[in-house]
C-alpha positions as CSV (number, residue, x, y, z in Angstrom):
1,M,-68.2,152.9,83.3
2,R,-71.7,153.6,82.3
3,L,-73.5,156.7,83.4
4,E,-77.0,155.5,84.2
5,K,-79.2,156.9,87.0
6,S,-80.7,154.4,89.3
7,N,-84.4,154.1,89.8
8,S,-84.1,154.9,93.5
9,K,-85.7,157.9,95.0
10,N,-82.8,158.6,97.3
11,G,-81.6,161.8,95.7
12,E,-83.1,164.0,98.5
13,E,-81.9,161.6,101.2
14,N,-78.4,161.8,99.7
15,S,-78.2,165.6,99.5
16,D,-76.6,165.9,103.0
17,K,-73.8,163.4,102.2
18,N,-70.5,164.9,101.2
19,I,-68.2,162.6,99.2
20,L,-64.6,163.2,98.2
21,L,-63.5,161.1,95.2
22,V,-59.8,160.6,94.7
23,D,-58.8,159.0,91.4
24,D,-55.8,159.8,89.2
25,D,-57.8,159.0,86.0
26,A,-59.6,162.3,85.0
27,D,-62.2,160.5,82.9
28,S,-63.2,158.2,85.7
29,R,-63.4,161.2,88.1
30,A,-65.6,163.1,85.7
31,V,-68.0,160.2,85.1
32,I,-68.2,159.1,88.7
33,S,-68.5,162.6,90.0
34,L,-71.3,163.5,87.6
35,G,-73.1,160.2,88.2
36,L,-73.1,160.5,92.0
37,K,-74.2,164.2,91.7
38,N,-77.1,163.0,89.6
39,E,-77.9,160.5,92.4
40,G,-78.1,163.5,94.8
41,F,-74.7,163.3,96.5
42,N,-72.5,166.3,97.0
43,V,-69.2,165.3,95.4
44,E,-65.8,166.9,95.2
45,D,-63.0,165.2,93.3
46,N,-59.2,165.4,93.1
47,G,-56.6,163.5,91.1
48,D,-53.7,164.0,93.4
49,P,-53.7,162.0,96.7
50,K,-50.8,164.1,98.2
51,D,-52.8,167.3,97.5
52,V,-55.8,165.8,99.1
53,L,-53.8,164.9,102.2
54,A,-52.3,168.4,102.4
55,K,-55.7,170.1,102.2
56,F,-57.8,167.5,104.2
57,K,-60.0,168.9,107.0
58,P,-61.6,166.5,109.5
59,G,-65.4,166.4,109.4
60,K,-65.8,167.9,105.9
61,Y,-66.6,164.6,104.2
62,D,-68.8,161.8,105.1
63,L,-67.2,159.3,102.7
64,L,-64.0,159.0,100.7
65,L,-64.0,157.1,97.4
66,L,-60.4,156.2,97.0
67,D,-58.8,154.6,93.9
68,I,-56.3,152.1,95.1
69,H,-53.8,152.3,92.3
70,M,-52.4,155.8,92.0
71,P,-48.9,157.1,91.4
72,G,-46.9,158.5,94.3
73,M,-49.4,157.5,97.0
74,N,-51.8,154.6,96.7
75,G,-55.3,154.5,98.2
76,F,-54.3,152.4,101.2
77,Q,-51.5,154.9,102.1
78,L,-53.9,157.8,101.7
79,Y,-56.5,156.0,103.8
80,R,-54.0,155.4,106.6
81,E,-52.9,159.1,106.7
82,I,-56.4,160.5,106.6
83,R,-57.5,158.2,109.4
84,K,-54.9,159.8,111.6
85,I,-56.7,163.1,110.9
86,D,-60.3,162.0,110.8
87,K,-61.3,158.8,112.5
88,K,-65.0,159.1,111.6
89,V,-64.8,159.4,107.8
90,R,-66.1,156.4,105.9
91,V,-64.1,154.9,103.0
92,C,-64.9,153.0,99.9
93,F,-62.1,151.7,97.7
94,I,-62.5,151.7,93.9
95,T,-60.1,150.1,91.5
96,A,-59.8,149.0,87.9
97,F,-57.6,146.1,89.0
98,E,-58.5,143.0,91.0
99,I,-60.1,143.6,94.3
100,Y,-57.5,144.1,96.9
101,F,-59.7,142.9,99.8
102,D,-57.4,140.1,100.8
103,E,-54.3,142.3,100.7
104,F,-56.2,145.0,102.7
105,R,-57.2,142.4,105.4
106,R,-53.6,141.2,105.6
107,V,-52.2,144.7,106.1
108,F,-55.2,146.0,108.2
109,P,-56.5,142.9,110.1
110,K,-58.3,145.1,112.7
111,I,-59.9,147.6,110.4
112,H,-63.5,147.0,109.3
113,V,-63.7,148.4,105.7
114,S,-66.1,146.4,103.5
115,C,-66.7,148.7,100.6
116,F,-64.6,147.7,97.6
117,V,-65.8,148.4,94.1
118,Q,-64.2,147.1,90.9
119,K,-64.3,149.3,87.8
120,P,-66.0,149.3,85.4
121,V,-69.1,149.8,87.4
122,T,-72.4,151.4,86.6
123,I,-73.3,154.5,88.5
124,S,-76.4,152.8,89.9
125,K,-74.3,150.0,91.4
126,L,-71.7,152.5,92.7
127,A,-74.5,154.6,94.2
128,Q,-75.9,151.5,95.8
129,A,-72.5,150.6,97.3
130,V,-72.2,154.1,98.7
131,R,-75.7,153.9,100.2
132,E,-74.9,150.6,101.8
133,E,-71.7,152.1,103.3
134,F,-73.8,154.9,104.8
135,A,-76.2,152.3,106.2
136,R,-73.4,150.5,108.1
137,P,-72.4,151.6,111.6
138,P,-69.9,154.5,111.7
139,P,-66.2,153.7,111.8
140,Q,-64.6,153.0,115.1
141,D,-61.3,154.1,116.5
142,E,-59.0,151.7,114.7
143,E,-55.3,151.1,114.6
144,V,-53.9,152.2,111.3
145,S,-50.2,152.2,112.0
146,Q,-49.3,149.0,110.1
147,P,-46.9,149.4,107.2
148,I,-48.7,150.0,103.8
149,P,-47.6,148.5,100.5
150,K,-45.8,151.1,98.4
151,A,-47.6,152.6,95.4
152,Q,-46.7,150.9,92.1
153,N,-46.1,153.2,89.1
């Protein structure tokens, strides 16, 4: 992952956007968090999806950046549980593995998540993906009760 600031002038526009980054890799969290802060976003991070779920408050975050492959609870599982608490929060999945878009569509055919980012990614490309997610219409009330594939350790 390269920490490079984009040439965009969106820093001030991003300052009211609160992002929660959930990734079990401490190095990835540090680089992504710092990079998005440099882009003007407010970023909190956490490496433990179960801790995030226990402390999650609806309306606090505008966007969740969720790693897909985490021990104990994967990003899809965390997403399902958080959507039960906050139906308006946006999500962008990030992963160092292949994009799980097809798997996500199979499990969640009625949910409209289109932000999937594969690591390694430059901060400028990640920031652009985040801005594009904010430009989309807000999430709708969607059914998230389908079974989720178990986390792989």
